Backbone as a ProteinNet text record, in pm:
[ID]
protein_1_A
[PRIMARY]
MDLSLKDPYAPESPVGDSFPDLECAVCFSQFNNVFNTPKMLECKHTFCLECLARMNVKSQQPDSLQCPLCRAFTPLPSLGLPKLATDPKVISYLPEAMQRVYSIRFSRERGKLQVKRVPSTVPTLSSDSRQSLDLGVPADTEDTTQRSSRGSICSRLLRMPLCRAFFMAFGVLIMVSLTIGIVIILSQKKS
[TERTIARY]
-3912.9	-3782.8	-3699.8	-3580.5	-3511.5	-3444.6	-3479.9	-3473.8	-3362.6	-3286	-3188.3	-3086.5	-3043.9	-2908.5	-2725.6	-2765.9	-2614.7	-2496.7	-2415.6	-2340.8	-2279.2	-2370.1	-2304.2	-2134.1	-2096.9	-1950.8	-1841.5	-1904.6	-1837.9	-1776	-1667.5	-1575.4	-1732.1	-1740.3	-1792.7	-1675.5	-1739.5	-1660.3	-1669.1	-1667.6	-1667.2	-1773.5	-1862.6	-1970.1	-1907.1	-1898.5	-1865.1	-1697.9	-1660.9	-1464.7	-1454.9	-1428.8	-1429.8	-1264.5	-1255.7	-1072.9	-1019.5	-924.5	-881.7	-810.1	-794	-757.3	-620.6	-544.3	-376	-330	-315.8	-252.2	-298.8	-233.2	-309.1	-377.7	-501.5	-599.5	-517.9	-449.2	-364.3	-273.3	-165.7	-67.9	-91.5	-178.5	-175.1	-84.6	13.4	121.1	84.7	177.6	86	170.1	104.6	171.3	266.1	371.1	477.6	503.5	632.4	631.7	719.5	772.6	855.9	800.6	809.8	775.2	594.4	575.9	415.4	321.7	378.8	299.9	167.8	67.9	-97.2	-128.6	-134.3	-173	-304.1	-409.1	-516.5	-541.2	-611	-633.3	-785.2	-806.6	-929.1	-1139.2	-1076	-1238.6	-1217	-1112.6	-1058.7	-1042.3	-975.4	-974.8	-814.3	-745.5	-630.9	-554.9	-403	-313.3	-218.1	-81	51.1	58	202.3	270.8	355.3	369.5	471.4	344.8	275.3	108	71.1	83.1	49.9	120.2	253.7	401.5	373	373.2	352.6	244	109.2	-6.2	7.2	99.9	170.2	266.9	312.8	421.1	322.4	283.2	167.4	112.1	33.6	-73.3	-16.4	-122.4	-110.8	-157.2	-183.7	-184.5	-149.1	-18.2	84.4	61.1	-20	-40.4	-230.2	-234.2	-356.2	-356.5	-414.9	-402.6	-539.5	-595.4	-765.5	-732.4	-884	-851.5	-879.3	-790.1	-892	-976.3	-1028.2	-1176.6	-1301.8	-1288.8	-1416.3	-1386.9	-1307.2	-1222.9	-1245.6	-1262.9	-1255.3	-1102.7	-1069.9	-972.9	-881.7	-803.4	-748.8	-632.7	-604	-474.2	-367.6	-261.8	-145.6	-108.8	-22.3	-2.7	170.6	141.8	228.7	348.5	365.5	545.5	592.7	435.2	444	380.7	406.6	332.2	346.7	424.5	468.6	382.9	393.2	269.3	145.4	118.9	-47.2	-22.7	-178.1	-172.3	-204.7	-71.3	-131.5	-209.1	-265.9	-397.8	-376.3	-396.3	-312.6	-418.7	-512.9	-587.5	-512.8	-468.2	-403.3	-267.5	-214.2	-18.9	-66.7	-208.5	-223	-207.6	-212.6	-232.6	-83.2	-13.9	101.9	197.6	274.1	338.7	383.8	450.9	495.7	638.8	753	872	796.2	691.4	652	569.4	525.7	466.3	545.4	668.2	747.1	738.9	680.5	654.3	814.2	871.5	977.2	964.4	1048.5	1088.5	1097.6	1036.8	1044.6	1040.9	1140.9	1133.9	1049.6	985.8	917	1012.3	1071.7	1080.9	1015.6	917.5	839.6	958.4	967.2	1108.5	1213.2	1214	1342	1234.3	1118.4	1061.7	1134.1	1137.9	1215.8	1164.5	1111.9	1094.8	1211	1289.1	1342.2	1383.2	1404.4	1378.8	1494.9	1427	1601.6	1688.2	1794.9	1843.8	1822.8	1852.9	1813.3	1857.4	1822.5	1903.6	2022.5	2110	2210.1	2133.5	2082.7	1953	1896.8	1862.8	1747.5	1817.2	1813.9	1862.1	1846.2	1732.2	1737.6	1573.8	1591.8	1488.9	1345.7	1340.6	1279.9	1348.4	1297.7	1377.5	1394.3	1331.9	1459.9	1489.6	1589.9	1691	1668	1576.9	1612.3	1625.9	1698.3	1663.5	1637.7	1597.2	1564.9	1394.1	1344.4	1289.2	1238.1	1254.8	1259.8	1137.2	1061.1	905.9	899.9	973.9	931.6	972.5	953.7	977.6	862.9	849.4	706.5	619.3	553.1	442.1	488.5	511.6	480.3	323.7	303.6	218.2	247.2	159.7	138	206.6	178.9	299.3	444.4	497.2	630.1	637.8	541.9	590.2	606.2	553.3	524.8	649.8	693.5	786.5	928.4	931.3	1080.7	1204	1307.3	1441.3	1424.3	1556.9	1624	1681.3	1741.1	1832.4	1765.2	1647.4	1574.6	1504.9	1497.3	1374.6	1465.2	1589.2	1726.4	1737.3	1751.5	1693	1627.7	1522.1	1369.2	1410.9	1428	1424.8	1572	1670.6	1791.2	1705.1	1556.9	1526.6	1428.3	1380.6	1305.8	1431.1	1378.4	1408.7	1475.3	1379	1419.5	1514.9	1477.6	1588.2	1695.1	1752.1	1832.4	1915.7	1910.5	1913.2	1994.8	1919.3	1913.9	2066.3	2055.9	2140.8	2297.1	2295.7	2407.6	2443.9	2375.1	2431.7	2481.4	2427.3	2493.1	2608.2	2653.4	2773.7	2860.5	2794.5	2903.4	2948.8	2831.1	2846.1	2992.6	2948.4	3072	3156.2	3179.9	3326.8	3395.6	3273.6	3346.5	3388.6	3337.4	3387.2	3506	3560.2	3629.2	3817.5	3723.1	3828.8	3894.9	3804.7	3817.1	3893.9	3890.9	3915.7	4066.6	4105	4227.9	4329.8	4264.7	4301.5	4369.7	4239.1	4286.9	4407	4357.1	4502.1	4644.5	4652.4	4776.4	4831.7	4779.2	4762.7	4842.1	4745.6	4778.2	4979.1	4966.2	5106	5217	5167	5308.1	5330.2	5240.8	5296.7	5347.6
-2104.7	-2034.5	-1929.1	-1996.9	-1942.6	-1790.8	-1685.2	-1563.2	-1489.4	-1556.4	-1562.5	-1543.7	-1386.4	-1308.1	-1343.2	-1507.9	-1510.6	-1627.4	-1573	-1662.5	-1797.5	-1845.3	-2014.8	-2053	-1991.1	-1947.4	-1902.1	-1810.8	-1776.2	-1843.4	-1813	-1934.5	-1935.5	-2022.3	-2025.5	-2004.3	-1889.3	-1890.4	-1913.7	-1959.8	-2029.4	-1973.1	-1982.9	-1878.3	-1807.5	-1696.5	-1614.6	-1586.7	-1637.4	-1674.7	-1588	-1469.4	-1434.8	-1397.9	-1457.2	-1431.3	-1271	-1233.2	-1059.4	-1071.5	-911	-851.7	-854.4	-894.4	-882.1	-819	-670.3	-554.5	-430.8	-369.8	-247.7	-154	-127.6	-59.3	88.4	145	294.1	271.6	172.5	150.4	20.9	-57.8	-190.6	-246.8	-283.5	-374.6	-483.6	-569.4	-663.7	-646.8	-679.1	-708.8	-768.9	-790	-811.9	-816.8	-857.5	-863.4	-753	-638.9	-502.1	-406.6	-336	-184.3	-199.8	-278.3	-323.9	-426.9	-422.2	-491	-398.9	-525.2	-456.6	-420.4	-315.3	-244.5	-215.8	-207.7	-210	-81.3	25.1	136.3	100.5	196.6	136.9	147.2	176	110.5	6.1	-74.4	-186.5	-210.1	-145.1	-71.3	-159.2	-151.4	-243.1	-127.1	-87.5	-60.8	-107.7	-75.2	-122.7	23.1	-36.7	35.4	187	133.7	291.7	355.5	340.3	431.5	472.2	415.2	491.8	595.8	598.9	610.4	775.6	739.5	879.5	951.4	906.4	998.3	1020.8	1008.3	1129.9	1158.4	1132.1	1257.8	1394.4	1373.2	1506.8	1511.6	1537.7	1537.7	1713.6	1723.9	1825.9	1786.5	1683.9	1621.8	1525.5	1526.6	1389.7	1288.6	1346.6	1191.7	1088	1149.2	1068.9	1056.4	980	912.9	865.9	981	938.8	883	754.4	654.7	698	653.1	706.5	638.4	515.2	444.5	531.3	559.5	558.9	748.2	787.9	920.4	862.5	779.4	826.6	800.7	886.1	885.8	812.5	768.7	698.3	691.1	803.9	813.2	718.1	790.1	674.6	612.8	479	464.5	555.7	523.4	618.2	576.3	478.9	434.9	441.1	501.1	539.4	436	493.4	436.5	279.3	265.6	84.3	16.3	74.4	20.5	-35.5	23.7	-29.4	-123.9	-164.5	-333.7	-443.7	-530.6	-575.6	-692.8	-685.6	-739.3	-884.1	-985.6	-1132.7	-1173.9	-1145.5	-1268.1	-1200.8	-1142.4	-1075.3	-1187.3	-1143.5	-1214.3	-1374.1	-1397.6	-1594	-1652.8	-1522.2	-1580.3	-1563.3	-1514.8	-1494.3	-1597.9	-1576	-1703.4	-1726	-1900	-1892.4	-1836.6	-1793.3	-1690.9	-1543.5	-1549.2	-1413.2	-1336.3	-1435.6	-1408.3	-1395.5	-1385	-1286.2	-1166	-1022.5	-923.2	-828.3	-767.9	-733.1	-606.9	-576.5	-428.1	-299.4	-187.1	-93	34	106.6	279.5	366.8	445.9	573.1	640.2	783.8	812.6	994.8	1051.8	1125.6	1266.7	1313.7	1455.3	1420.5	1292.9	1283.6	1226.6	1173.7	1118.1	990.9	926.8	761.3	675.5	524	454.6	333.3	259.7	180.5	33.8	-23.2	-210.7	-166.8	-185.7	-199.3	-367.9	-361.9	-437.5	-565.8	-631.8	-779.9	-863.1	-957.8	-1066.3	-1145.8	-1196.2	-1248.9	-1438.5	-1444.3	-1586	-1603.8	-1418.8	-1462.1	-1412.3	-1522.5	-1493.1	-1352.2	-1303.4	-1162.4	-1127.8	-996.5	-915.3	-993.6	-1004	-1000.2	-1037.9	-1004.4	-1004.1	-896	-710.2	-592.4	-586.5	-626	-602.3	-419.3	-355.3	-267.5	-234.5	-190.3	-132.9	-3.6	53.4	215.1	198.7	322.2	353.1	551.7	630.1	697.2	818.3	860.2	913.5	1015.4	1180.3	1254.7	1410.5	1488.3	1580.6	1642.9	1580.2	1633.4	1785	1752.8	1908.4	1992.4	2090.8	2198.9	2222.1	2224.5	2238.7	2422.8	2490	2635.3	2685.3	2536.1	2564	2551.8	2449.6	2430.5	2531.5	2652.2	2761.3	2879.4	2940.9	3011.3	2990.3	2845.4	2821.1	2827.6	2819.4	2795	2891.6	2872.7	2936.7	3017.8	3133.6	3163.4	3083.3	3000.5	2881.7	2776.8	2707.8	2662.5	2745.4	2883.4	2955.7	2935.8	3011.5	2960.3	2822.2	2725.4	2558.2	2516.3	2666.6	2645.4	2642.3	2784.2	2899.3	2811.8	2750.2	2706.8	2608.9	2501.4	2434.5	2487.7	2593.7	2638.7	2625.6	2643.6	2629.2	2796	2875.5	3036.9	3062.9	3048.2	3118.1	3068.4	2942.8	2881.1	2934.1	2957	3036.3	3158.8	3245.3	3346.6	3415	3261.6	3266.1	3173.5	3117.1	3107.8	3169.5	3247.2	3410.7	3525.2	3569.6	3627.5	3620.6	3452.1	3416.2	3425.3	3455.6	3424.9	3626.2	3666.6	3787.4	3846.9	3841.1	3861.9	3772.9	3630.2	3613.5	3696.4	3726	3795.9	3961.8	4015.7	4147.1	4105.8	4037.6	3978.7	3971.2	3941.6	3871.3	3983.6	4069.7	4168.8	4299	4269	4381.2	4353.3	4239.8	4173.2	4170.7	4166.8	4217	4372.5	4486.1	4612.2	4679.8	4572.5	4589.3	4571.4	4473.2	4356.7	4498.4	4539.5	4686.6	4745.5	4779.4	4913.8	4921.1	4793.1	4820.6	4732.6	4682.1	4736.6	4816.7	4916.7	5025.8	5167.3
-3663.7	-3672	-3519.3	-3583.9	-3426.7	-3495.5	-3406.6	-3460.8	-3350.9	-3270.1	-3195.4	-3331.6	-3269.1	-3364	-3321.1	-3236.2	-3135.4	-3309	-3334.2	-3433.3	-3393.4	-3481.3	-3467.6	-3461.1	-3502.7	-3494.5	-3424.8	-3313.4	-3292.1	-3117.9	-3103.1	-3000	-2832.1	-2829.7	-2648.3	-2563.8	-2461.7	-2354.6	-2227.1	-2146.4	-1994	-1932	-1854	-1854.1	-1711.7	-1677.8	-1561.3	-1550.3	-1673.8	-1645.9	-1802.8	-1858.4	-1984.3	-1947.4	-2084.4	-2121.1	-2096.7	-1983.2	-2021.9	-2136.8	-2132.9	-2252.2	-2236.3	-2282.3	-2295.1	-2331.8	-2397.7	-2421.8	-2377.6	-2407.4	-2289.3	-2405.9	-2289.9	-2418.8	-2507.2	-2411	-2468.9	-2543.5	-2513.7	-2594.3	-2705.9	-2717.9	-2746.9	-2771.9	-2656.5	-2640.1	-2558.3	-2563.7	-2488.2	-2374.6	-2280.1	-2131.3	-2081	-2040.3	-2007.8	-1805.2	-1783.1	-1668.7	-1631	-1712.2	-1730.6	-1715.6	-1812.6	-1838.2	-1850.9	-1949	-1968.9	-1825.6	-1754.8	-1659.4	-1651.8	-1602.2	-1619	-1494	-1445.6	-1331.2	-1325.1	-1231.1	-1206.1	-1116.1	-1231.5	-1153.9	-991.5	-970	-852.8	-911.2	-1051.4	-1163.3	-1189.9	-1158.3	-1226.1	-1350.7	-1417.8	-1557.4	-1565.1	-1642.2	-1612.3	-1784.6	-1790.9	-1810.9	-1761.7	-1900.3	-1876.6	-1786.6	-1688.6	-1639.9	-1690.9	-1812.9	-1910.8	-1894.3	-2008.6	-2036.3	-1900.9	-1768	-1652	-1623.5	-1604.5	-1559.4	-1644.5	-1817.7	-1921	-1902.6	-1835.1	-1747.8	-1685.8	-1571.4	-1483.7	-1462.7	-1590.4	-1579.9	-1670.6	-1678	-1789.2	-1737.5	-1633.3	-1524.5	-1450.1	-1431.5	-1363.1	-1157.6	-1246.6	-1041.3	-1052.8	-934.4	-985.5	-896.7	-771.3	-646.4	-713.8	-842	-872.7	-1048.4	-1072.9	-1207.3	-1269.2	-1331.7	-1469.8	-1516	-1492.6	-1603.9	-1741.5	-1840.8	-1989.8	-2019.2	-1981.1	-2078	-1944	-1813.7	-1750.3	-1679.7	-1632.1	-1604.8	-1427.8	-1429.9	-1265.3	-1192.9	-1125.6	-1016.4	-967.3	-943.1	-877.8	-791.7	-641.6	-589.1	-613.7	-601	-605.6	-449.3	-433.6	-323.7	-280.5	-132.7	-95.2	-122.2	-174.4	-239.1	-366.3	-465.4	-573.1	-719	-788.2	-887.5	-933.2	-957.8	-950.5	-858.2	-763.3	-636.9	-668.8	-747	-749.2	-829	-782	-752.1	-921.7	-912.2	-1065.7	-1082.7	-1236.1	-1248.5	-1233.5	-1127.7	-1138.7	-1270.6	-1301.8	-1353.4	-1493.2	-1508	-1702.6	-1633.6	-1529.7	-1497.9	-1551.8	-1468.4	-1501.4	-1643.1	-1702.8	-1873.4	-1946.5	-1871.6	-1911.3	-1974.7	-2048.4	-2013.3	-1843.2	-1850.5	-1719.2	-1665.2	-1744.7	-1711.1	-1701.4	-1731.3	-1720.6	-1611.8	-1531.2	-1428.4	-1292.3	-1261.8	-1180.2	-1216.4	-1176.3	-1234.4	-1128.6	-1183	-1160.5	-1069.4	-990	-917.9	-999.6	-1052.8	-1112	-1012.8	-1080.3	-980.7	-1095.2	-1034.3	-1082.9	-1037.8	-1137.7	-1085.9	-1175.3	-1069.1	-1216.3	-1268.2	-1135.3	-1174.9	-1253.4	-1299.4	-1380.2	-1539.9	-1475.4	-1591.3	-1669.4	-1544.9	-1606.7	-1515.7	-1581	-1520	-1502.4	-1415.4	-1384.8	-1310.5	-1363.7	-1357.1	-1201.4	-1073	-962.8	-979.3	-936	-931.9	-938.1	-1105.4	-1078.1	-1062.7	-954.8	-925.5	-1012.1	-1005.9	-1075.6	-1159.3	-1102.3	-1140.1	-1212.7	-1245.2	-1312.9	-1457.2	-1573.2	-1717.6	-1826.1	-1816.2	-1886.3	-1821.3	-1851.4	-1854.6	-1947.4	-2099.9	-2208.2	-2315.9	-2428.8	-2509	-2585.3	-2529.2	-2525.3	-2398.7	-2344.8	-2221.6	-2149.6	-2185.6	-2170	-2017.8	-1891.2	-1808	-1747.7	-1789.9	-1797.2	-1939.6	-1882.4	-1994.5	-1988.2	-2042.4	-2053.8	-2121.7	-1964.5	-2059.4	-2064.3	-2115.1	-2142.1	-1962.8	-2014.9	-1902.5	-1824.9	-1691.9	-1611.9	-1657	-1644.9	-1642.4	-1563.4	-1517.1	-1451.4	-1381	-1226.1	-1221.9	-1155.9	-1148.4	-1064.6	-968.6	-862.1	-749.1	-795.6	-823.5	-912	-1006	-1039.2	-1085.7	-982.1	-880.6	-799.8	-685.5	-691.3	-547.5	-691.8	-781.6	-866.9	-798.4	-814.4	-759.8	-940.4	-918.6	-1035.7	-1105.3	-1013.4	-1095.6	-1261.1	-1136.4	-1175.6	-1321.8	-1302.2	-1427.2	-1523.4	-1472.9	-1601	-1683.3	-1573.6	-1627.4	-1702.2	-1693.7	-1842.8	-1919.9	-1849.1	-2083.7	-2124	-2057	-2154.2	-2273.9	-2215.5	-2217.9	-2344.6	-2400.1	-2434.7	-2614.8	-2734.7	-2870	-2879.8	-2909.6	-2902.5	-2798.4	-2677.2	-2557.9	-2615.5	-2605.4	-2631.2	-2745	-2814.6	-2970.1	-2923.2	-2913.5	-2803.8	-2757.3	-2630.6	-2518.8	-2632.8	-2715.4	-2851.7	-2891.9	-2957.6	-3070.6	-2943.4	-2840.7	-2750.7	-2718.6	-2680.3	-2633.6	-2756.8	-2905.1	-3010.4	-3003.2	-2961.2	-2969	-2933.2	-2826.7	-2696.3	-2696.8	-2768	-2800	-2924.6	-3031	-3150	-3103.6	-2996.2	-2972.3	-2900.9	-2788.6	-2755.1	-2830.1	-2974.5	-3044.3	-3094.7	-3167.9	-3213.9	-3114.3	-3017.4	-2923.1	-2928.9	-2896	-2837	-2985.2	-3063.2	-3242.9	-3223.7	-3161.1	-3254.6	-3082.2	-2983.5	-2843.8	-2949.3	-2982.1	-3065.1	-3189.1	-3222.3	-3379.8	-3313.9	-3179.6	-3088	-3039.6	-2965.9	-2948.4	-3029.2	-3099.7	-3212.5	-3329.3	-3335.6	-3399.4	-3293.3
[MASK]
+++++++++++++++++++++++++++++++++++++++++++++++++++++++++++++++++++++++++++++++++++++++++++++++++++++++++++++++++++++++++++++++++++++++++++++++++++++++++++++++++++++++++++++++++++++++++++++++

């Protein structure tokens, strides 16, 4: 009697060549050749460019990424996040039309991924033809806070809902005061 636990109905996989996962382990989106390009970290784990960019924007360490699976750090290439190695095994399993990876710019300061100029010979990017992707506001580091100028402190304060409401109320109060002052001055001139 065979006591092995092997499932007789499980599909056979070729020895030594496992089928790669074709979706990001973070967002579960299928890999493609634009914002969900399969990028490989030094630990050999693969995630989509969009998730890695979102992690970088929220990270306190803008020059490296921490793998969400094994927690190993990967230093970013000097030319930026999109220059991380693209996983060739995953790309080879994508449809032929998606095997050409587009050139993407990443701006951490603006929290944006953007497709560089697309040649006119290329029909469309993909089913959703977004040219840029907003990733959110970058995390402030202690160094940035210490070096920030008065102008950037004000702009950061204005992004906070409570401060914005205070400034708006203060502005309305000044406008009402000026209006009342003008009405009083005009009424005194008539009498």
